[in-house]
TORRODREN-210019 format. One line per 2 residues: number of its first residue (from 1); their letters; for each residue x, y, z of C-alpha. Coordinates in nm, 4 decimals, m for minus. Example, Ala and Ser with C-alpha at 12.3 -4.5 7.8 and 13.67 -1.06 7.14 Angstrom:
! residues 2
1> AS> 1.2300 m0.4500 0.7800 ~ 1.3670 m0.1060 0.7140
***
This chain:
! residues 460
1> MR> m3.5989 1.1619 m3.3116 ~ m3.4478 1.5052 m3.3224
3> SR> m3.2962 1.6389 m3.6427 ~ m2.9672 1.4670 m3.7164
5> LH> m2.8088 1.7525 m3.9134 ~ m2.5671 1.9471 m3.6977
7> PV> m2.6537 2.3137 m3.7671 ~ m2.2893 2.4178 m3.7249
9> IA> m2.1785 2.1770 m3.9946 ~ m2.4747 2.2747 m4.2097
11> LV> m2.3872 2.6441 m4.1927 ~ m2.0196 2.5896 m4.2623
13> AG> m2.1046 2.3628 m4.5552 ~ m2.3550 2.6128 m4.6840
15> LA> m2.1009 2.8944 m4.6740 ~ m1.8386 2.6814 m4.8471
17> LT> m2.0423 2.5038 m5.1150 ~ m2.2733 2.6203 m5.3883
19> AC> m2.6238 2.4841 m5.3981 ~ m2.6816 2.1534 m5.5734
21> AT> m2.8696 2.1621 m5.9006 ~ m3.1284 1.9154 m5.7748
23> AP> m3.2180 1.9195 m5.4062 ~ m3.2620 1.5867 m5.2215
25> ET> m3.6234 1.4878 m5.1701 ~ m3.6309 1.5192 m4.7913
27> ER> m3.4568 1.7155 m4.5199 ~ m3.3115 1.3930 m4.3820
29> EA> m3.1631 1.3007 m4.7214 ~ m3.0169 1.6493 m4.7437
31> AN> m2.8604 1.6069 m4.4011 ~ m2.7103 1.2713 m4.4918
33> AR> m2.5799 1.4065 m4.8212 ~ m2.3820 1.6755 m4.6416
35> AP> m2.2809 1.4912 m4.3258 ~ m1.9135 1.3986 m4.3050
37> FG> m1.8359 1.0320 m4.2375 ~ m2.1989 0.9383 m4.3011
39> ST> m2.3367 0.5907 m4.2507 ~ m2.3038 0.3457 m4.5379
41> YT> m2.4669 0.0658 m4.3401 ~ m2.6795 m0.1673 m4.5502
43> PR> m2.8848 m0.4429 m4.3876 ~ m2.7973 m0.7905 m4.5034
45> PS> m3.0539 m0.9711 m4.7179 ~ m3.3325 m1.1224 m4.5125
47> TP> m3.6217 m1.3575 m4.5697 ~ m3.9644 m1.3302 m4.4070
49> TL> m3.9470 m1.5260 m4.0818 ~ m4.2078 m1.6375 m3.8298
51> IR> m4.0902 m1.7533 m3.4873 ~ m4.3760 m1.9580 m3.3478
53> NA> m4.4875 m2.0575 m2.9963 ~ m4.2139 m1.8937 m2.7914
55> TV> m4.2157 m1.7043 m2.4634 ~ m4.1721 m1.3429 m2.5719
57> FD> m4.0422 m1.0405 m2.3809 ~ m4.1652 m0.7495 m2.5910
59> GK> m3.9082 m0.4991 m2.4598 ~ m4.1806 m0.2803 m2.3079
61> GA> m4.2178 m0.4909 m1.9945 ~ m4.4727 m0.7494 m2.1074
63> EL> m4.4230 m1.1262 m2.1186 ~ m4.6299 m1.3197 m2.3729
65> AN> m4.6722 m1.6968 m2.3517 ~ m4.6930 m1.9170 m2.6636
67> AD> m4.6526 m1.6132 m2.8855 ~ m4.5346 m1.5643 m3.2427
69> VL> m4.3052 m1.2973 m3.3862 ~ m4.3324 m1.2178 m3.7564
71> MR> m4.0510 m1.0363 m3.9385 ~ m4.0652 m0.9162 m4.2957
73> DG> m3.8496 m0.6749 m4.4995 ~ m3.6257 m0.6132 m4.1997
75> RI> m3.9076 m0.4962 m3.9724 ~ m4.1331 m0.6392 m3.7037
77> VA> m4.4734 m0.7016 m3.8609 ~ m4.6665 m0.8488 m3.5698
79> VG> m4.6381 m1.0131 m3.2287 ~ m4.9215 m1.2332 m3.1101
81> QN> m5.0687 m1.5807 m3.1192 ~ m5.1545 m1.7979 m3.4181
83> LS> m5.0091 m1.5550 m3.6710 ~ m5.0242 m1.6567 m4.0354
85> AD> m4.6890 m1.7488 m4.1856 ~ m4.8021 m1.6284 m4.5288
87> GA> m4.4952 m1.7731 m4.7003 ~ m4.2493 m1.6900 m4.4235
89> TV> m3.9876 m1.9350 m4.2996 ~ m4.1167 m2.0850 m3.9748
91> VD> m3.8825 m2.1263 m3.6762 ~ m4.0064 m2.3476 m3.3934
93> GA> m3.9839 m2.1427 m3.0751 ~ m4.1329 m2.4020 m2.8411
95> GR> m3.9356 m2.3976 m2.5172 ~ m3.7404 m2.0938 m2.6367
97> FV> m3.7537 m1.7284 m2.5367 ~ m3.7579 m1.4369 m2.7792
99> TP> m3.6441 m1.0838 m2.6904 ~ m3.5404 m0.7636 m2.8612
101> GI> m3.1672 m0.7545 m2.9296 ~ m2.9454 m0.6284 m2.6496
103> ID> m2.8238 m0.2683 m2.6785 ~ m2.5028 m0.1833 m2.4931
105> AH> m2.5081 0.1892 m2.4179 ~ m2.1447 0.1987 m2.3046
107> SH> m1.8878 0.0038 m2.5011 ~ m1.5277 0.0513 m2.6039
109> LG> m1.5158 m0.2238 m2.8657 ~ m1.3111 m0.1125 m3.1622
111> VY> m1.1299 0.1654 m2.9747 ~ m0.9931 m0.0767 m2.7144
113> PS> m1.0024 m0.3926 m2.9259 ~ m0.8583 m0.7370 m2.8695
115> PG> m0.5731 m0.8060 m2.8374 ~ m0.5675 m0.5499 m2.5579
117> IQ> m0.2170 m0.4135 m2.5846 ~ m0.0759 m0.0607 m2.5930
119> AT> m0.0670 m0.0521 m2.9721 ~ m0.4436 m0.1130 m2.9900
121> SD> m0.5451 0.1184 m2.7025 ~ m0.6890 0.4001 m2.9073
123> GN> m0.9747 0.5390 m2.7024 ~ m0.8311 0.8204 m2.4897
125> EI> m0.6872 1.1397 m2.6389 ~ m0.5134 1.2329 m2.3128
127> TQ> m0.3523 1.5515 m2.4375 ~ m0.5727 1.8228 m2.2869
129> PN> m0.8802 1.8339 m2.0610 ~ m1.1110 1.9266 m2.3491
131> TA> m1.0851 1.7057 m2.6569 ~ m1.4437 1.7502 m2.7733
133> EV> m1.3092 1.7722 m3.1281 ~ m1.2186 1.4010 m3.1544
135> WA> m1.4604 1.1297 m3.2687 ~ m1.4432 0.7768 m3.1292
137> EH> m1.5440 0.6345 m3.4665 ~ m1.2132 0.7509 m3.6135
139> SV> m1.0384 0.5072 m3.3790 ~ m1.2774 0.2131 m3.4247
141> WP> m1.1060 m0.0944 m3.5710 ~ m1.3799 m0.2873 m3.7549
143> QD> m1.1791 m0.6118 m3.7315 ~ m1.2015 m0.6223 m3.3518
145> PG> m1.2858 m0.9872 m3.2678 ~ m1.5019 m0.8509 m2.9865
147> FQ> m1.7817 m0.7650 m3.2291 ~ m1.8344 m1.1325 m3.3104
149> RA> m1.8320 m1.2250 m2.9409 ~ m2.0866 m0.9526 m2.8680
151> VA> m2.3240 m1.0816 m3.1362 ~ m2.2964 m1.4311 m2.9906
153> GG> m2.4141 m1.2790 m2.6623 ~ m2.7262 m1.1345 m2.8214
155> VT> m2.6014 m0.7800 m2.8868 ~ m2.7475 m0.6115 m3.1940
157> TL> m2.6492 m0.2470 m3.1270 ~ m2.3749 m0.0820 m2.9247
159> HV> m2.2646 0.2713 m2.8437 ~ m1.8881 0.3167 m2.8613
161> LP> m1.7464 0.5973 m2.6484 ~ m1.4043 0.7528 m2.5953
163> GS> m1.2362 0.6943 m2.2602 ~ m1.2893 0.9023 m1.9468
165> AN> m0.9560 1.0735 m1.8852 ~ m1.0801 1.4153 m1.9983
167> LF> m1.3550 1.6549 m1.8993 ~ m1.4705 1.6323 m2.2619
169> GG> m1.3571 1.3058 m2.4178 ~ m1.5044 1.3461 m2.7664
171> RG> m1.7947 1.2161 m2.9695 ~ m1.9404 0.8690 m2.9375
173> VT> m2.1036 0.6631 m3.2122 ~ m2.3851 0.4077 m3.2285
175> LR> m2.2893 0.0986 m3.4280 ~ m2.4280 m0.2232 m3.5637
177> PV> m2.1884 m0.5140 m3.4986 ~ m2.1446 m0.5802 m3.8718
179> LG> m1.9247 m0.8868 m3.9058 ~ m1.6690 m0.8476 m4.1826
181> AR> m1.7073 m0.4703 m4.2134 ~ m1.4124 m0.2950 m4.3779
183> TV> m1.4933 0.0563 m4.2601 ~ m1.6634 0.1970 m3.9540
185> QE> m1.9091 0.3772 m4.1826 ~ m2.0451 0.0335 m4.2803
187> MK> m2.1300 m0.0192 m3.9127 ~ m2.2907 0.3148 m3.8243
189> FP> m2.6534 0.2904 m3.7162 ~ m2.8378 0.4926 m3.9819
191> DA> m2.9474 0.8348 m3.8652 ~ m2.8477 0.7768 m3.5013
193> PQ> m2.7232 1.0954 m3.3341 ~ m2.3665 1.1270 m3.2159
195> SL> m2.2995 1.1761 m2.8484 ~ m2.0499 1.3736 m2.6446
197> KM> m1.8670 1.1791 m2.3753 ~ m1.7941 1.3841 m2.0640
199> AC> m1.6366 1.2740 m1.7371 ~ m1.6561 1.3990 m1.3820
201> GE> m1.4801 1.2958 m1.0656 ~ m1.1452 1.1340 m1.0072
203> NP> m1.0353 1.0546 m1.3616 ~ m0.9768 1.4023 m1.5093
205> AR> m0.8632 1.5438 m1.1735 ~ m0.6099 1.2635 m1.1313
207> VY> m0.4795 1.2711 m1.4890 ~ m0.4290 1.6451 m1.5139
209> GS> m0.3550 1.7122 m1.1470 ~ m0.0616 1.4733 m1.1761
211> RN> 0.0678 1.7016 m1.4528 ~ 0.0277 2.0071 m1.2275
213> QS> m0.2411 2.1550 m1.4468 ~ m0.6138 2.2135 m1.4190
215> PA> m0.8338 2.0359 m1.3391 ~ m0.6777 1.8936 m1.0245
217> TG> m0.9929 1.9012 m0.8115 ~ m1.3670 1.8656 m0.8319
219> MG> m1.4042 2.2430 m0.8401 ~ m1.1550 2.2532 m1.1261
221> NV> m1.3683 2.0003 m1.3122 ~ m1.6833 2.2100 m1.2829
223> AG> m1.5008 2.5311 m1.3747 ~ m1.3722 2.3548 m1.6868
225> YR> m1.7227 2.2495 m1.7915 ~ m1.8662 2.5955 m1.7380
227> QA> m1.5950 2.7853 m1.9225 ~ m1.6106 2.5492 m2.2179
229> FA> m1.9856 2.5855 m2.2545 ~ m1.9621 2.9630 m2.2109
231> NA> m1.7156 2.9670 m2.5011 ~ m1.9479 2.7453 m2.7030
233> QR> m2.2391 2.9811 m2.6451 ~ m2.0392 3.2682 m2.7959
235> YA> m1.9371 3.0499 m3.0911 ~ m2.2956 2.9434 m3.1578
237> RR> m2.4163 3.3020 m3.1298 ~ m2.1645 3.4195 m3.3915
239> LR> m2.2786 3.1408 m3.6237 ~ m2.6433 3.2383 m3.5826
241> NA> m2.5597 3.6021 m3.6469 ~ m2.3653 3.5104 m3.9611
243> EA> m2.6555 3.2995 m4.0851 ~ m2.8845 3.6017 m4.0351
245> GR> m2.6455 3.8244 m4.2289 ~ m2.5081 4.0039 m3.9232
247> GD> m2.1322 3.9661 m3.9520 ~ m1.8878 3.6983 m4.0580
249> PP> m1.8851 3.3474 m3.9109 ~ m1.6013 3.2488 m3.6793
251> DR> m1.3197 3.0310 m3.8060 ~ m1.4285 2.6705 m3.7995
253> DL> m1.3462 2.5111 m3.4613 ~ m1.4131 2.1374 m3.4289
255> EM> m1.4127 2.1503 m3.0508 ~ m1.6677 2.4298 m3.0449
257> ET> m1.8795 2.2556 m3.3091 ~ m1.9262 1.9594 m3.0783
259> LA> m2.0143 2.1693 m2.7757 ~ m2.2502 2.3880 m2.9801
261> GV> m2.4160 2.0653 m3.1007 ~ m2.4863 1.9725 m2.7389
263> LN> m2.6320 2.3167 m2.6703 ~ m2.8703 2.2974 m2.9660
265> GD> m2.9691 1.9361 m2.8953 ~ m2.8265 1.7636 m3.2027
267> II> m2.5534 1.5859 m3.0064 ~ m2.6683 1.3869 m2.7036
269> LQ> m2.4692 1.3961 m2.3808 ~ m2.3398 1.0806 m2.2114
271> WH> m2.1717 1.1698 m1.8801 ~ m1.9328 0.9412 m1.6875
273> CY> m2.0134 1.0149 m1.3222 ~ m2.0120 0.8016 m1.0070
275> RA> m2.1125 1.0087 m0.7035 ~ m2.4602 1.1468 m0.6365
277> DE> m2.3343 1.4944 m0.5456 ~ m2.1312 1.5186 m0.8662
279> MA> m2.4283 1.4114 m1.0765 ~ m2.6303 1.6843 m0.9042
281> NA> m2.3572 1.9378 m0.9898 ~ m2.3638 1.8196 m1.3517
283> IE> m2.7395 1.8766 m1.3601 ~ m2.6835 2.2313 m1.2334
285> VS> m2.4390 2.2914 m1.5197 ~ m2.6963 2.1608 m1.7676
287> RE> m2.9544 2.4001 m1.6263 ~ m2.7164 2.6952 m1.6428
289> FD> m2.6428 2.6367 m2.0108 ~ m2.9813 2.4880 m2.1034
291> FE> m2.8845 2.1495 m2.2445 ~ m3.0054 1.7966 m2.1769
293> IA> m2.8176 1.5012 m2.0282 ~ m2.9210 1.1736 m2.1894
295> AF> m2.7598 0.9460 m1.9308 ~ m2.5132 0.9265 m1.6477
297> HH> m2.2800 0.6310 m1.6926 ~ m2.1596 0.4011 m1.4143
299> AV> m2.3678 0.6110 m1.1711 ~ m2.2935 0.3855 m0.8732
301> EA> m2.4728 0.6281 m0.6406 ~ m2.7759 0.6787 m0.8653
303> YK> m2.9948 0.5159 m0.5998 ~ m2.9352 0.8210 m0.3762
305> IA> m3.0845 1.0642 m0.6286 ~ m3.3228 0.8383 m0.8201
307> DL> m3.6024 1.0909 m0.7710 ~ m3.3912 1.3732 m0.9162
309> LN> m3.2882 1.1644 m1.2174 ~ m3.6505 1.0707 m1.2773
311> EE> m3.7612 1.4334 m1.2487 ~ m3.4969 1.5418 m1.5005
313> GI> m3.5651 1.2508 m1.7389 ~ m3.2044 1.1320 m1.7196
315> CA> m3.1219 0.7640 m1.7646 ~ m2.8639 0.5862 m1.5496
317> AM> m2.6426 0.3296 m1.7256 ~ m2.5064 0.1068 m1.4504
319> WA> m2.3188 m0.2103 m1.3661 ~ m2.4900 m0.4885 m1.1768
321> DW> m2.2200 m0.5269 m0.9127 ~ m1.9022 m0.3338 m0.9981
323> WG> m1.8267 m0.0931 m0.7154 ~ m1.5699 m0.0312 m0.4441
325> FK> m1.2678 m0.0410 m0.6755 ~ m1.1884 0.3280 m0.6081
327> IE> m1.3113 0.5854 m0.3574 ~ m1.5706 0.7485 m0.5826
329> AY> m1.7139 0.4012 m0.6497 ~ m1.7017 0.2974 m0.2842
331> DG> m2.0616 0.3645 m0.1874 ~ m2.2264 0.1550 m0.4549
333> IR> m2.4833 m0.1130 m0.3773 ~ m2.5956 m0.4215 m0.5653
335> EN> m2.9549 m0.2963 m0.5594 ~ m2.8682 0.0217 m0.7537
337> IP> m3.0346 m0.0793 m1.0811 ~ m3.3598 m0.2138 m0.9329
339> FV> m3.3910 0.0847 m0.6983 ~ m3.3626 0.3278 m0.9904
341> HA> m3.6192 0.1202 m1.1806 ~ m3.8573 0.1058 m0.8844
343> SG> m3.8484 0.4853 m0.8586 ~ m3.9922 0.5041 m1.2102
345> GC> m3.6572 0.5981 m1.3602 ~ m3.4760 0.4872 m1.6745
347> AI> m3.2405 0.2094 m1.5605 ~ m2.9858 0.0605 m1.8011
349> VH> m2.7413 m0.2281 m1.7691 ~ m2.4185 m0.1440 m1.9505
351> SD> m2.0912 m0.3290 m1.9906 ~ m1.7893 m0.0963 m2.0275
353> SE> m1.6090 m0.4254 m2.0913 ~ m1.5183 m0.6450 m2.3859
355> VG> m1.6017 m0.9445 m2.1659 ~ m1.9131 m0.8099 m1.9950
357> IQ> m2.0753 m0.7250 m2.3278 ~ m2.0869 m1.0982 m2.4021
359> RL> m2.3040 m1.1687 m2.0960 ~ m2.5213 m0.8640 m2.0414
361> NQ> m2.8260 m1.0887 m1.9992 ~ m2.6587 m1.2399 m1.6927
363> EA> m2.5701 m0.8940 m1.5590 ~ m2.9374 m0.7982 m1.5769
365> AK> m3.0268 m1.1250 m1.4032 ~ m2.7946 m1.0449 m1.1130
367> AL> m2.9495 m0.7015 m1.0665 ~ m3.2997 m0.8494 m1.0840
369> AD> m3.2152 m1.1077 m0.8170 ~ m3.0605 m0.8450 m0.5899
371> GR> m3.3686 m0.6287 m0.6212 ~ m3.6005 m0.9154 m0.5382
373> RA> m3.3946 m1.0019 m0.2303 ~ m3.4401 m0.6396 m0.1200
375> GV> m3.8168 m0.6681 m0.1622 ~ m3.8468 m0.4961 m0.5004
377> EI> m4.0849 m0.6967 m0.7163 ~ m3.9799 m0.6669 m1.0797
379> SR> m4.0842 m0.9134 m1.3484 ~ m3.8262 m1.0670 m1.5764
381> AE> m3.9867 m0.8960 m1.8774 ~ m3.9554 m0.5594 m1.7002
383> AW> m3.5889 m0.6317 m1.6323 ~ m3.5338 m0.6818 m2.0041
385> TW> m3.6173 m0.3144 m2.0605 ~ m3.2792 m0.2426 m1.8965
387> LS> m3.1152 m0.4072 m2.1979 ~ m3.3314 m0.2892 m2.4873
389> RN> m3.5903 m0.0121 m2.4579 ~ m3.4072 0.2028 m2.2033
391> PA> m3.0660 0.2091 m2.3739 ~ m3.2455 0.2804 m2.7012
393> RA> m3.4073 0.5782 m2.5295 ~ m3.0714 0.7061 m2.3994
395> LH> m2.9246 0.6808 m2.7511 ~ m3.2317 0.8430 m2.9132
397> ID> m3.2986 0.5416 m3.1355 ~ m3.6070 0.4145 m2.9523
399> DE> m3.8280 0.4918 m3.2504 ~ m3.6238 0.2368 m3.4494
401> TG> m3.5253 m0.0419 m3.2114 ~ m3.5383 m0.1663 m2.8520
403> TL> m3.8885 m0.3174 m2.8584 ~ m4.0772 m0.5726 m3.0658
405> EP> m4.3411 m0.3258 m3.1766 ~ m4.4657 m0.3440 m3.5362
407> GR> m4.2594 m0.1174 m3.7580 ~ m3.9448 m0.1385 m3.5465
409> RA> m3.6276 m0.2869 m3.6898 ~ m3.6348 m0.6637 m3.6573
411> DV> m3.3532 m0.6922 m3.4035 ~ m3.4468 m1.0205 m3.2414
413> VV> m3.2758 m1.2871 m3.0325 ~ m3.3938 m1.6444 m2.9819
415> WS> m3.2658 m1.7838 m2.6507 ~ m3.2328 m2.1488 m2.5581
417> AD> m3.3959 m2.0865 m2.2194 ~ m3.5002 m1.8013 m1.9932
419> PL> m3.2410 m1.5359 m2.0908 ~ m3.2163 m1.4311 m1.7251
421> SS> m3.0682 m1.7705 m1.6471 ~ m2.6978 m1.8520 m1.6504
423> YA> m2.7838 m2.1608 m1.8557 ~ m2.9315 m1.9646 m2.1480
425> VA> m2.7403 m1.8959 m2.4683 ~ m2.8375 m1.6989 m2.7762
427> ER> m2.9280 m1.9550 m3.0424 ~ m3.0249 m1.7133 m3.3192
429> VY> m2.9549 m1.3423 m3.3590 ~ m3.1374 m1.1370 m3.6217
431> ID> m3.0356 m0.7816 m3.7157 ~ m3.2813 m0.6024 m3.9437
433> GA> m3.4484 m0.9390 m3.9958 ~ m3.1327 m1.1058 m4.1296
435> LI> m3.0026 m1.4121 m3.9479 ~ m2.6569 m1.2902 m3.8418
437> YD> m2.5717 m1.5625 m3.5928 ~ m2.6877 m1.9227 m3.5709
439> RS> m2.5232 m2.1147 m3.2871 ~ m2.5980 m2.4486 m3.4556
441> RI> m2.4008 m2.3520 m3.7673 ~ m2.1390 m2.0978 m3.6669
443> ND> m1.8546 m2.1770 m3.4343 ~ m1.6690 m1.8536 m3.3537
445> RP> m1.6325 m1.7399 m3.7128 ~ m1.3106 m1.5390 m3.7034
447> SD> m1.2744 m1.1742 m3.7844 ~ m1.0548 m1.0907 m4.0812
449> FE> m0.7697 m1.0218 m3.8380 ~ m0.8112 m1.3593 m3.6673
451> LG> m0.8368 m1.5332 m4.0029 ~ m0.5001 m1.3894 m4.0991
453> QS> m0.3424 m1.5099 m3.7761 ~ m0.4883 m1.8589 m3.8258
455> YR> m0.3445 m1.8703 m4.1776 ~ 0.0005 m1.7738 m4.0523
457> ES> m0.0129 m2.0395 m3.7822 ~ m0.1152 m2.3044 m4.0351
459> MQ> 0.1884 m2.2190 m4.2483 ~ 0.4371 m2.2698 m3.9658
***
């Protein structure tokens, strides 16, 4: 992974604070010590566990028959046949399937929680076209019942983003669906980079054009991106000069901090964009200002420029079959995901829905079936990469999760049947090796919010 310490924050902190008497042991510890709103996530206690004789999708595209998965101390130890339990609890996987946990690269859980009413709609700061200064995590409601539902669907990690009304919507955050968390910091995936959510197309043009302000057109959108990044370049240059002793730093500007973080690579860019031509324009902007795009989201016309996305190393986070609901989404096809995959690109199945996140395995199954009908031969284990390895790559956490490689976090799901079947359900969900969900024992355990409502109803 890249360094997680935002240099802008580091410089401002360094100018404002005196040095500590004892320095942290590593650069990463130093970064975490200074980072505002840092992760306080702590894995739940786990016991060594061996899942034996299951069909395993390793998350890298391989399917292993009659295989074992050994977890210890929150990590994957080994995947293979006839592994020694060596004191581990043995789970019979005969007839079951084992996969890496699902990673949803585009979620609004917590910022648009259930119940979905105006009072809980907290994901869009629709006050100006550039709200890069806001952070989605500051709107996340940890009691959202959707987190429990997501876990029951096999989700072990999710990326929560602001909405798409603005050119620059704000920072996104990668979370663990920690049930019973009191603060969002308890849910933050340790050391995962923040993202910047940007949007192209109809949304910002419609929102601000209706107010008779810019942007009102596609050309207004692109002009807004370019001017903002030009401003951020000047801001970053003044900070570098101040660090080198050439002048004073600029006044702290939270909006510019975020954009400067994108320019220097510490904040990854997730870009809401539907049409192929607009994605190509976005790539031109990234070239002009020399930053990377981690993924285009929704990307219903990604199949038209799959070669360009592959060349640029940009992932496409897509729906299986949502298209046609507005003009910019009109030219989508059901084969979008498999066509991007077949080109050698980084295809991702995302939800953008509090309901869809509960059934992402079925969304991947639909895309797989559509691809096969079009003559694209993709194995079911390859299709699982759309739900684990590839979203982990887009979120820059693929060295920690997304596959069942030894040393990775033990984010594991045991399915009752082939997970690309509508009959399959997640029977067991492990996060960092801890059994978080057991379908045989837990029946929709309520969130703290739901528990309170149930108590009130019982008293009536």
